[in-house]
The first five atom37 places (N, CA, C, CB, O) and aatype in JSON, in Angstrom:
{
  "aatype": [16, 2, 10, 6, 12, 10, 3, 10, 16, 6, 2, 11, 9, 2, 5, 11, 9, 15, 19, 3, 10, 3, 7, 10, 15, 15, 19, 11, 3, 10, 13, 10, 15, 18, 2, 2, 13, 13, 7, 16, 19, 14, 2, 0, 9, 1, 15, 10, 0, 1, 10, 6, 11, 10, 8, 10, 3, 8, 2, 15, 10, 18, 7, 16, 9, 14, 3, 3, 19, 10, 15, 10, 19, 1, 10, 1, 6, 10, 11, 10, 14],
  "atom_mask": [
    [1, 1, 1, 1, 1],
    [1, 1, 1, 1, 1],
    [1, 1, 1, 1, 1],
    [1, 1, 1, 1, 1],
    [1, 1, 1, 1, 1],
    [1, 1, 1, 1, 1],
    [1, 1, 1, 1, 1],
    [1, 1, 1, 1, 1],
    [1, 1, 1, 1, 1],
    [1, 1, 1, 1, 1],
    [1, 1, 1, 1, 1],
    [1, 1, 1, 1, 1],
    [1, 1, 1, 1, 1],
    [1, 1, 1, 1, 1],
    [1, 1, 1, 1, 1],
    [1, 1, 1, 1, 1],
    [1, 1, 1, 1, 1],
    [1, 1, 1, 1, 1],
    [1, 1, 1, 1, 1],
    [1, 1, 1, 1, 1],
    [1, 1, 1, 1, 1],
    [1, 1, 1, 1, 1],
    [1, 1, 1, 0, 1],
    [1, 1, 1, 1, 1],
    [1, 1, 1, 1, 1],
    [1, 1, 1, 1, 1],
    [1, 1, 1, 1, 1],
    [1, 1, 1, 1, 1],
    [1, 1, 1, 1, 1],
    [1, 1, 1, 1, 1],
    [1, 1, 1, 1, 1],
    [1, 1, 1, 1, 1],
    [1, 1, 1, 1, 1],
    [1, 1, 1, 1, 1],
    [1, 1, 1, 1, 1],
    [1, 1, 1, 1, 1],
    [1, 1, 1, 1, 1],
    [1, 1, 1, 1, 1],
    [1, 1, 1, 0, 1],
    [1, 1, 1, 1, 1],
    [1, 1, 1, 1, 1],
    [1, 1, 1, 1, 1],
    [1, 1, 1, 1, 1],
    [1, 1, 1, 1, 1],
    [1, 1, 1, 1, 1],
    [1, 1, 1, 1, 1],
    [1, 1, 1, 1, 1],
    [1, 1, 1, 1, 1],
    [1, 1, 1, 1, 1],
    [1, 1, 1, 1, 1],
    [1, 1, 1, 1, 1],
    [1, 1, 1, 1, 1],
    [1, 1, 1, 1, 1],
    [1, 1, 1, 1, 1],
    [1, 1, 1, 1, 1],
    [1, 1, 1, 1, 1],
    [1, 1, 1, 1, 1],
    [1, 1, 1, 1, 1],
    [1, 1, 1, 1, 1],
    [1, 1, 1, 1, 1],
    [1, 1, 1, 1, 1],
    [1, 1, 1, 1, 1],
    [1, 1, 1, 0, 1],
    [1, 1, 1, 1, 1],
    [1, 1, 1, 1, 1],
    [1, 1, 1, 1, 1],
    [1, 1, 1, 1, 1],
    [1, 1, 1, 1, 1],
    [1, 1, 1, 1, 1],
    [1, 1, 1, 1, 1],
    [1, 1, 1, 1, 1],
    [1, 1, 1, 1, 1],
    [1, 1, 1, 1, 1],
    [1, 1, 1, 1, 1],
    [1, 1, 1, 1, 1],
    [1, 1, 1, 1, 1],
    [1, 1, 1, 1, 1],
    [1, 1, 1, 1, 1],
    [1, 1, 1, 1, 1],
    [1, 1, 1, 1, 1],
    [1, 1, 1, 1, 1]
  ],
  "atom_positions": [
    [[161.01, 149.56, 74.15], [159.97, 149.7, 75.46], [160.46, 150.86, 76.3], [159.92, 148.27, 76.5], [161.49, 151.49, 76.07]],
    [[159.68, 151.06, 77.21], [160.07, 152.23, 78.25], [160.3, 151.35, 79.92], [158.48, 153.6, 78.3], [160.02, 151.85, 81.01]],
    [[160.81, 150.15, 79.72], [160.84, 149.17, 80.78], [162.41, 150.07, 81.4], [160.91, 147.17, 80.14], [163.44, 150.25, 80.76]],
    [[162.11, 150.46, 82.76], [163.2, 150.79, 83.58], [163.75, 150.07, 84.67], [162.96, 151.78, 84.02], [164.73, 150.53, 85.25]],
    [[163.2, 148.91, 85.05], [163.66, 147.99, 86.12], [163.1, 146.63, 85.56], [163.08, 148.39, 87.7], [162.02, 146.56, 84.98]],
    [[163.83, 145.67, 85.76], [163.73, 144.37, 85.47], [164.5, 143.75, 86.67], [164.28, 144.02, 84.05], [165.68, 144.0, 86.89]],
    [[163.81, 143.02, 87.36], [164.01, 141.83, 88.74], [163.57, 140.71, 88.38], [163.2, 142.08, 90.15], [162.37, 140.43, 88.37]],
    [[164.68, 139.8, 88.0], [164.54, 138.61, 88.33], [165.12, 137.8, 89.28], [164.65, 138.18, 87.54], [165.4, 136.62, 89.05]],
    [[165.36, 138.45, 90.49], [165.99, 137.86, 91.59], [165.35, 136.52, 92.1], [166.02, 138.84, 92.66], [164.12, 136.53, 92.14]],
    [[165.84, 135.64, 92.4], [165.32, 134.28, 92.78], [164.24, 133.44, 92.12], [164.91, 134.4, 93.94], [163.2, 132.99, 92.61]],
    [[164.74, 133.35, 90.9], [163.78, 132.45, 89.88], [164.25, 131.4, 89.41], [163.36, 133.05, 88.71], [163.85, 130.94, 88.34]],
    [[165.22, 130.81, 90.16], [165.87, 129.37, 89.61], [166.29, 129.64, 88.17], [164.72, 128.0, 89.62], [166.22, 128.62, 87.49]],
    [[166.67, 130.63, 87.56], [166.82, 130.71, 85.89], [168.27, 130.0, 86.0], [166.8, 132.57, 85.0], [169.17, 130.27, 86.8]],
    [[168.25, 129.08, 85.05], [169.48, 128.18, 84.73], [169.69, 128.3, 83.27], [169.28, 126.59, 85.14], [169.07, 127.69, 82.4]],
    [[170.68, 129.19, 83.11], [171.29, 129.56, 81.49], [172.18, 130.7, 81.53], [170.08, 130.01, 80.33], [172.22, 131.42, 82.53]],
    [[172.95, 130.94, 80.42], [173.84, 132.08, 80.23], [172.78, 133.04, 80.1], [174.9, 132.03, 78.99], [171.61, 132.96, 79.72]],
    [[173.75, 134.23, 80.65], [173.11, 135.65, 80.32], [172.79, 135.92, 78.77], [174.16, 136.84, 80.81], [173.69, 135.82, 77.94]],
    [[171.68, 136.21, 78.45], [171.35, 136.42, 77.29], [172.43, 137.39, 76.41], [170.03, 136.92, 77.43], [172.91, 138.41, 76.9]],
    [[172.73, 136.98, 75.18], [173.4, 138.02, 74.52], [172.66, 139.38, 73.69], [174.16, 137.25, 73.6], [173.12, 140.39, 73.17]],
    [[171.39, 138.89, 73.84], [170.61, 139.75, 72.89], [169.8, 140.96, 74.07], [169.35, 138.61, 71.84], [168.62, 140.98, 74.43]],
    [[170.79, 141.76, 74.41], [169.92, 143.0, 75.43], [169.42, 143.91, 74.71], [170.76, 143.87, 76.5], [168.79, 144.69, 75.41]],
    [[169.41, 144.22, 73.48], [169.25, 145.17, 72.65], [167.7, 145.6, 73.21], [169.48, 144.68, 71.05], [167.55, 146.81, 73.41]],
    [[166.65, 144.79, 73.47], [165.34, 145.21, 73.63], [165.43, 145.61, 75.29], [0.0, 0.0, 0.0], [164.36, 145.71, 75.89]],
    [[166.28, 145.76, 75.79], [166.49, 146.39, 77.19], [167.21, 147.8, 77.32], [167.32, 145.42, 78.0], [167.75, 148.19, 78.35]],
    [[167.15, 148.4, 76.29], [167.98, 149.62, 76.22], [167.81, 150.79, 77.2], [167.81, 150.14, 74.96], [168.7, 151.58, 77.48]],
    [[166.48, 150.81, 77.7], [165.65, 151.72, 78.71], [166.04, 151.28, 79.77], [164.16, 151.73, 78.71], [165.9, 152.14, 80.64]],
    [[166.69, 149.89, 80.33], [166.59, 149.6, 81.64], [167.57, 150.22, 82.51], [166.63, 148.3, 81.78], [168.75, 150.34, 82.19]],
    [[167.12, 150.58, 83.54], [168.19, 151.41, 84.7], [168.54, 150.54, 85.74], [167.51, 152.76, 85.5], [169.66, 150.64, 86.22]],
    [[167.72, 149.68, 86.17], [167.92, 148.68, 87.3], [167.93, 147.15, 86.58], [166.6, 148.86, 88.52], [166.88, 146.86, 86.0]],
    [[168.9, 146.24, 86.58], [168.76, 144.8, 86.34], [169.56, 144.18, 87.37], [169.2, 144.33, 84.92], [170.77, 144.29, 87.58]],
    [[168.38, 143.29, 88.19], [168.68, 142.43, 89.28], [168.51, 141.04, 88.83], [167.85, 142.72, 90.47], [167.41, 140.55, 88.59]],
    [[169.48, 140.51, 88.75], [169.6, 139.14, 88.09], [170.13, 137.99, 89.22], [170.72, 139.27, 86.77], [170.26, 136.81, 88.89]],
    [[170.49, 138.59, 90.87], [170.94, 138.08, 91.75], [170.23, 136.29, 92.14], [170.78, 139.22, 92.71], [169.29, 135.84, 91.48]],
    [[170.78, 135.64, 93.1], [170.14, 134.56, 93.5], [169.76, 133.59, 92.23], [168.95, 135.04, 94.29], [168.94, 132.76, 92.62]],
    [[169.99, 133.45, 91.22], [169.8, 132.64, 90.15], [170.77, 131.44, 89.71], [169.72, 133.49, 89.19], [171.69, 131.35, 90.52]],
    [[170.82, 130.69, 88.9], [171.92, 129.82, 88.45], [172.37, 130.24, 87.1], [171.5, 128.36, 88.44], [172.58, 129.31, 86.32]],
    [[172.58, 131.58, 86.62], [173.36, 132.2, 85.76], [174.43, 131.53, 85.62], [173.6, 133.38, 86.04], [174.93, 131.26, 86.72]],
    [[175.19, 131.0, 84.45], [176.34, 130.37, 84.42], [177.06, 131.08, 82.9], [176.03, 128.64, 84.48], [176.51, 131.47, 81.87]],
    [[178.4, 131.03, 83.28], [179.25, 131.37, 81.95], [179.6, 132.76, 82.34], [0.0, 0.0, 0.0], [179.52, 133.09, 83.52]],
    [[179.99, 133.63, 81.38], [180.72, 135.21, 81.52], [179.62, 136.07, 81.46], [181.87, 135.71, 80.25], [178.48, 135.67, 81.21]],
    [[179.9, 137.14, 81.67], [179.35, 138.42, 81.76], [179.38, 138.87, 80.12], [180.27, 139.43, 82.86], [180.43, 139.39, 79.75]],
    [[178.26, 138.69, 79.09], [178.45, 138.64, 78.12], [178.77, 140.57, 77.62], [177.27, 137.68, 77.62], [178.25, 141.56, 78.13]],
    [[179.69, 140.53, 76.6], [180.0, 142.02, 76.03], [178.92, 142.69, 75.87], [180.68, 142.11, 74.75], [179.03, 143.79, 76.41]],
    [[177.63, 142.48, 75.22], [176.57, 143.08, 74.95], [176.05, 143.96, 75.8], [175.81, 142.34, 74.69], [175.32, 144.89, 75.46]],
    [[176.48, 143.65, 77.23], [176.33, 144.58, 78.26], [176.11, 146.3, 78.17], [177.44, 144.32, 78.92], [175.36, 147.14, 78.66]],
    [[177.19, 146.26, 77.28], [177.35, 147.63, 76.67], [176.34, 148.37, 76.28], [178.04, 147.63, 75.67], [176.31, 149.59, 76.39]],
    [[175.18, 147.47, 75.63], [174.1, 148.0, 75.12], [173.27, 148.81, 76.0], [173.42, 147.05, 74.61], [172.72, 149.87, 75.7]],
    [[173.23, 148.17, 77.17], [172.25, 148.94, 78.47], [173.07, 150.2, 78.85], [172.04, 147.87, 80.09], [173.7, 150.2, 79.9]],
    [[173.08, 151.37, 77.96], [174.01, 152.56, 78.23], [173.13, 153.03, 79.64], [174.11, 153.9, 76.76], [173.77, 153.41, 80.62]],
    [[172.0, 153.0, 79.67], [171.25, 153.55, 80.95], [171.12, 153.16, 82.08], [170.24, 153.68, 80.85], [170.41, 153.71, 82.92]],
    [[171.96, 151.92, 82.27], [171.86, 151.16, 83.37], [172.71, 151.67, 84.44], [172.14, 149.83, 83.08], [173.77, 152.2, 84.14]],
    [[172.28, 151.53, 85.91], [172.57, 152.39, 87.13], [172.84, 151.39, 88.04], [171.42, 153.38, 87.63], [173.79, 151.37, 88.83]],
    [[171.8, 150.38, 87.87], [172.28, 149.17, 89.09], [172.26, 147.78, 88.36], [171.08, 149.04, 90.58], [171.33, 147.43, 87.63]],
    [[173.29, 147.08, 88.62], [173.69, 145.83, 87.87], [173.91, 144.86, 89.21], [175.19, 146.04, 86.78], [174.92, 144.85, 89.91]],
    [[172.84, 144.13, 89.36], [173.18, 142.8, 90.48], [173.37, 141.39, 90.17], [172.12, 142.62, 91.4], [172.39, 140.66, 90.06]],
    [[174.6, 140.94, 90.03], [175.12, 139.66, 89.44], [175.21, 138.5, 90.49], [176.55, 139.91, 88.82], [175.41, 137.31, 90.23]],
    [[175.03, 139.08, 91.78], [175.7, 138.18, 92.85], [175.09, 136.82, 92.85], [175.56, 138.77, 94.31], [174.14, 136.55, 92.11]],
    [[175.56, 136.04, 93.58], [174.75, 134.5, 93.81], [174.51, 133.82, 92.48], [173.13, 134.66, 94.56], [173.5, 133.13, 92.31]],
    [[175.36, 133.98, 91.57], [175.24, 133.15, 90.69], [176.4, 132.27, 90.08], [174.71, 133.8, 89.88], [177.5, 132.4, 90.63]],
    [[176.3, 131.39, 89.01], [177.63, 130.61, 88.88], [178.33, 131.52, 87.52], [177.32, 128.68, 88.52], [178.82, 130.7, 86.75]],
    [[178.46, 132.5, 87.17], [179.22, 133.19, 86.69], [180.94, 133.06, 86.88], [178.69, 134.23, 87.07], [181.42, 132.92, 88.01]],
    [[181.59, 133.09, 85.95], [182.87, 133.08, 86.24], [183.79, 134.0, 85.01], [183.25, 131.49, 86.39], [183.14, 134.44, 84.06]],
    [[185.24, 134.26, 85.04], [185.79, 134.79, 83.93], [185.8, 136.2, 84.62], [0.0, 0.0, 0.0], [185.33, 136.53, 85.71]],
    [[186.58, 137.05, 83.56], [186.65, 138.24, 84.05], [185.56, 139.2, 83.83], [187.72, 138.71, 83.65], [184.68, 138.9, 83.03]],
    [[185.53, 140.3, 84.46], [184.49, 141.34, 83.77], [184.55, 142.04, 82.8], [184.17, 142.16, 84.35], [185.53, 142.78, 82.93]],
    [[183.98, 142.23, 81.78], [184.17, 142.88, 80.38], [184.29, 144.15, 80.54], [183.11, 142.68, 79.41], [183.6, 144.86, 81.28]],
    [[185.44, 144.59, 79.65], [185.49, 146.31, 79.97], [184.57, 146.96, 79.81], [186.29, 147.11, 79.29], [184.49, 147.97, 80.51]],
    [[183.52, 146.67, 78.87], [182.36, 147.17, 78.54], [181.55, 147.49, 79.53], [181.8, 146.45, 77.79], [180.59, 148.22, 79.29]],
    [[181.77, 147.04, 80.74], [180.86, 147.43, 81.95], [181.48, 148.61, 82.43], [180.72, 146.31, 83.15], [180.69, 149.4, 82.95]],
    [[182.69, 148.97, 82.41], [183.25, 150.36, 82.7], [182.88, 151.42, 81.71], [184.76, 150.33, 82.76], [182.95, 152.59, 82.06]],
    [[182.46, 151.11, 80.46], [181.76, 152.19, 79.82], [180.53, 152.36, 79.94], [181.87, 152.22, 78.68], [179.99, 152.91, 78.99]],
    [[179.75, 152.0, 80.99], [178.44, 152.3, 81.57], [178.6, 153.44, 82.49], [177.84, 151.08, 82.31], [178.49, 153.31, 83.71]],
    [[178.9, 154.64, 81.88], [178.97, 155.78, 82.65], [177.81, 156.08, 83.73], [179.05, 156.84, 81.72], [178.17, 156.78, 84.68]],
    [[176.75, 155.74, 83.71], [175.86, 155.89, 84.58], [175.72, 155.06, 85.98], [174.9, 155.77, 83.88], [175.34, 155.36, 87.11]],
    [[176.21, 153.86, 85.35], [176.35, 152.68, 86.8], [177.03, 152.97, 87.91], [177.07, 151.36, 86.54], [178.25, 153.09, 87.99]],
    [[176.07, 153.1, 88.93], [176.7, 153.33, 90.33], [176.43, 152.42, 91.04], [176.36, 154.43, 91.04], [176.55, 152.96, 92.14]],
    [[176.13, 151.33, 91.24], [175.73, 150.01, 92.18], [176.03, 148.81, 90.83], [173.65, 150.07, 92.92], [175.42, 148.54, 89.79]],
    [[177.38, 148.24, 91.54], [177.82, 146.93, 90.97], [177.68, 145.67, 91.97], [179.33, 147.07, 90.53], [178.57, 145.65, 92.81]],
    [[176.9, 144.8, 92.04], [177.05, 143.52, 92.83], [177.56, 142.39, 91.82], [175.59, 143.07, 93.55], [176.95, 142.01, 90.82]],
    [[178.84, 141.92, 92.31], [178.97, 140.76, 91.49], [179.17, 139.27, 92.21], [180.14, 141.05, 90.6], [179.01, 139.28, 93.43]],
    [[179.46, 138.19, 91.68], [179.39, 137.05, 92.35], [180.61, 136.78, 93.37], [179.27, 136.04, 91.37], [180.63, 135.75, 94.04]]
  ]
}
């Protein structure tokens, strides 16, 4: 797909962040703030190579941020819990 932005902010989503992110490979902006995502940030985040903005704040995420986030060379904005 050619989806460039996915904004799921404030949708009361109560689940882990899906590890199947391959279908979002064209996404530049991913906004998941103000939900109830729990668990850790999946290593599969590396498949979002075009990602420029990632908002994960105001969720129930825990653990360390995967090194794969550092491999996202286009990432310029990161909001964490």
